[in-house]
TITITI-812828 format. One record per residue: x, y, z of N, C-alpha, C, O, CB in turn. Coordinates in steps of 0.1 Angstrom, whole numbers, always signed. Glycine has a CB too. Layout:
   n.xx   n.yy   n.zz  ca.xx  ca.yy  ca.zz   c.xx   c.yy   c.zz   o.xx   o.yy   o.zz  cb.xx  cb.yy  cb.zz
      X      Y      Z      X      Y      Z      X      Y      Z      X      Y      Z      X      Y      Z
...
***
This chain:
   n.xx   n.yy   n.zz  ca.xx  ca.yy  ca.zz   c.xx   c.yy   c.zz   o.xx   o.yy   o.zz  cb.xx  cb.yy  cb.zz
  +1477   +457   -114  +1471   +470   -116  +1481   +481   -113  +1488   +480   -103  +1458   +471   -106
  +1482   +491   -121  +1491   +502   -119  +1484   +514   -115  +1472   +516   -119  +1500   +504   -131
  +1490   +523   -107  +1484   +535   -103  +1492   +547   -109  +1504   +546   -111  +1484   +536    -87
  +1485   +558   -112  +1492   +569   -117  +1501   +575   -107  +1499   +573    -95  +1482   +580   -122
  +1511   +582   -111  +1520   +588   -101  +1513   +598    -92  +1504   +605    -97  +1532   +594   -108
  +1517   +599    -80  +1511   +609    -71  +1514   +623    -76  +1525   +626    -80  +1517   +607    -56
  +1504   +631    -74  +1506   +645    -79  +1517   +652    -70  +1519   +649    -59  +1493   +653    -77
  +1524   +661    -76  +1535   +668    -70  +1532   +682    -68  +1541   +690    -62  +1548   +666    -77
  +1521   +687    -72  +1517   +701    -71  +1503   +703    -67  +1494   +695    -72  +1520   +709    -84
  +1500   +712    -59  +1486   +716    -56  +1484   +731    -57  +1493   +739    -53  +1482   +711    -41
  +1473   +735    -63  +1470   +749    -64  +1460   +753    -53  +1450   +745    -52  +1465   +753    -78
  +1462   +764    -46  +1452   +768    -36  +1448   +782    -39  +1456   +791    -41  +1458   +767    -22
  +1435   +785    -40  +1430   +798    -42  +1421   +801    -29  +1411   +794    -26  +1421   +800    -55
  +1426   +811    -22  +1419   +814     -9  +1405   +820    -12  +1404   +830    -19  +1428   +823     -1
  +1395   +814     -6  +1382   +820     -7  +1379   +830     +4  +1370   +838     +3  +1371   +808     -7
  +1387   +829    +15  +1386   +838    +26  +1398   +837    +35  +1404   +826    +35  +1373   +836    +34
  +1401   +847    +42  +1413   +847    +50  +1411   +836    +61  +1421   +830    +66  +1416   +861    +57
  +1399   +835    +66  +1396   +826    +77  +1399   +811    +73  +1402   +803    +82  +1382   +827    +81
  +1398   +807    +61  +1401   +793    +57  +1414   +791    +49  +1417   +780    +45  +1389   +788    +49
  +1421   +802    +47  +1434   +800    +40  +1443   +791    +46  +1449   +782    +40  +1441   +814    +39
  +1445   +792    +59  +1455   +783    +66  +1451   +768    +65  +1459   +760    +63  +1456   +787    +81
  +1438   +766    +66  +1433   +752    +65  +1435   +746    +51  +1438   +735    +49  +1419   +750    +70
  +1433   +755    +41  +1435   +751    +27  +1449   +748    +24  +1452   +738    +18  +1430   +762    +17
  +1458   +756    +29  +1473   +754    +27  +1477   +741    +35  +1485   +733    +30  +1481   +766    +32
  +1472   +740    +47  +1476   +728    +55  +1471   +715    +48  +1479   +705    +48  +1469   +729    +69
  +1459   +715    +42  +1455   +703    +35  +1463   +700    +23  +1466   +689    +20  +1440   +706    +31
  +1467   +711    +16  +1476   +709     +4  +1489   +703     +8  +1494   +694     +2  +1478   +722     -4
  +1495   +708    +19  +1508   +703    +24  +1506   +688    +28  +1514   +680    +25  +1513   +711    +36
  +1495   +685    +35  +1493   +672    +40  +1492   +662    +28  +1497   +651    +29  +1479   +671    +48
  +1486   +666    +17  +1484   +657     +6  +1498   +654     -1  +1499   +644     -8  +1475   +664     -4
  +1507   +663     +1  +1520   +661     -5  +1531   +655     +4  +1542   +652     -1  +1526   +674    -10
  +1527   +652    +16  +1537   +646    +26  +1541   +632    +21  +1553   +629    +22  +1531   +645    +39
  +1532   +624    +16  +1535   +611    +12  +1545   +611     +0  +1556   +605     +0  +1523   +603     +7
  +1542   +619    -11  +1551   +619    -22  +1565   +626    -18  +1575   +622    -23  +1545   +628    -33
  +1565   +635     -9  +1577   +641     -4  +1586   +631     +3  +1598   +631     +1  +1574   +654     +5
  +1579   +623    +11  +1587   +612    +18  +1593   +602     +8  +1604   +598     +9  +1578   +605    +28
  +1585   +598     -2  +1590   +589    -12  +1602   +595    -19  +1611   +587    -22  +1579   +585    -22
  +1601   +607    -23  +1612   +614    -30  +1623   +620    -22  +1633   +625    -27  +1606   +624    -40
  +1621   +619     -8  +1631   +625     +1  +1634   +639     -2  +1646   +643     -3  +1644   +616     +1
  +1623   +647     -3  +1625   +661     -6  +1615   +669     +3  +1606   +663    +10  +1623   +665    -21
  +1617   +682     +4  +1608   +691    +12  +1597   +696     +3  +1594   +691     -8  +1616   +702    +17
  +1589   +705     +9  +1578   +711     +2  +1580   +726     +2  +1584   +733    +11  +1565   +708    +10
  +1576   +732    -10  +1578   +746    -12  +1564   +752    -14  +1556   +747    -22  +1586   +749    -25
  +1561   +762     -6  +1548   +770     -7  +1551   +783    -13  +1558   +791     -7  +1541   +771     +7
  +1545   +786    -25  +1547   +799    -32  +1535   +807    -33  +1524   +802    -37  +1553   +797    -46
  +1536   +820    -28  +1524   +829    -30  +1526   +835    -44  +1535   +842    -46  +1524   +840    -18
  +1516   +832    -52  +1516   +837    -66  +1509   +850    -68  +1512   +858    -77  +1510   +827    -75
  +1499   +853    -60  +1491   +865    -60  +1485   +867    -47  +1487   +860    -37  +1481   +865    -72
  +1476   +877    -46  +1470   +880    -33  +1463   +869    -27  +1462   +867    -15  +1461   +892    -34
  +1457   +860    -36  +1449   +849    -30  +1452   +836    -37  +1445   +826    -35  +1434   +852    -33
  +1463   +835    -44  +1467   +822    -51  +1480   +817    -46  +1490   +825    -45  +1467   +824    -66
  +1481   +804    -43  +1493   +798    -38  +1495   +785    -46  +1486   +779    -51  +1492   +795    -23
  +1508   +781    -47  +1512   +768    -53  +1520   +761    -42  +1529   +766    -37  +1520   +770    -66
  +1516   +749    -40  +1523   +740    -30  +1528   +729    -38  +1521   +721    -45  +1513   +735    -18
  +1542   +727    -38  +1548   +717    -47  +1560   +710    -39  +1565   +715    -29  +1553   +723    -60
  +1563   +698    -45  +1575   +692    -40  +1587   +701    -43  +1588   +706    -55  +1577   +678    -45
  +1596   +703    -34  +1608   +711    -37  +1621   +703    -36  +1626   +701    -25  +1608   +723    -27
  +1626   +698    -47  +1638   +690    -46  +1650   +698    -40  +1659   +691    -34  +1642   +686    -60
  +1650   +711    -40  +1661   +719    -34  +1658   +722    -19  +1666   +727    -12  +1663   +732    -41
  +1646   +718    -15  +1642   +720     -1  +1646   +707     +7  +1643   +696     +3  +1627   +723     +1
  +1653   +709    +18  +1657   +697    +26  +1645   +688    +30  +1635   +694    +34  +1665   +701    +38
  +1647   +675    +30  +1637   +666    +34  +1632   +669    +48  +1640   +672    +57  +1642   +651    +33
  +1619   +669    +50  +1613   +672    +63  +1611   +687    +65  +1606   +691    +76  +1622   +667    +74
  +1614   +696    +55  +1612   +710    +57  +1601   +715    +48  +1598   +709    +37  +1626   +717    +54
  +1596   +726    +52  +1586   +734    +43  +1592   +748    +42  +1594   +755    +52  +1571   +734    +50
  +1593   +752    +30  +1598   +766    +27  +1587   +774    +21  +1579   +769    +14  +1611   +766    +18
  +1587   +787    +24  +1578   +796    +18  +1585   +806     +9  +1596   +811    +12  +1570   +804    +29
  +1578   +810     -2  +1584   +820    -11  +1573   +829    -16  +1561   +824    -18  +1591   +813    -24
  +1576   +841    -17  +1566   +851    -21  +1570   +856    -35  +1580   +864    -36  +1564   +863    -11
  +1562   +853    -45  +1564   +858    -59  +1555   +869    -63  +1555   +874    -74  +1563   +846    -69
  +1547   +873    -53  +1536   +883    -56  +1541   +897    -53  +1547   +899    -42  +1523   +880    -48
  +1539   +906    -61  +1542   +920    -59  +1530   +929    -61  +1522   +926    -69  +1554   +925    -68
  +1529   +939    -53  +1518   +949    -54  +1518   +956    -67  +1510   +964    -70  +1518   +959    -43
***
């Protein structure tokens, strides 16, 4: 039996400020396994006021989480 490859990206849309941190934490947690397998870090990008992308970051050192803000007013 073969399994599909683990996802390398998660999209997070904040439904409220109070649960944003837990939503981002969950997305990061889901990518820890694939990041370990690929020996890379995790990149969290703010795409808009309430939208974030959490992905494996080959340029991010293994064991690190980097944040980037792509959103402008």
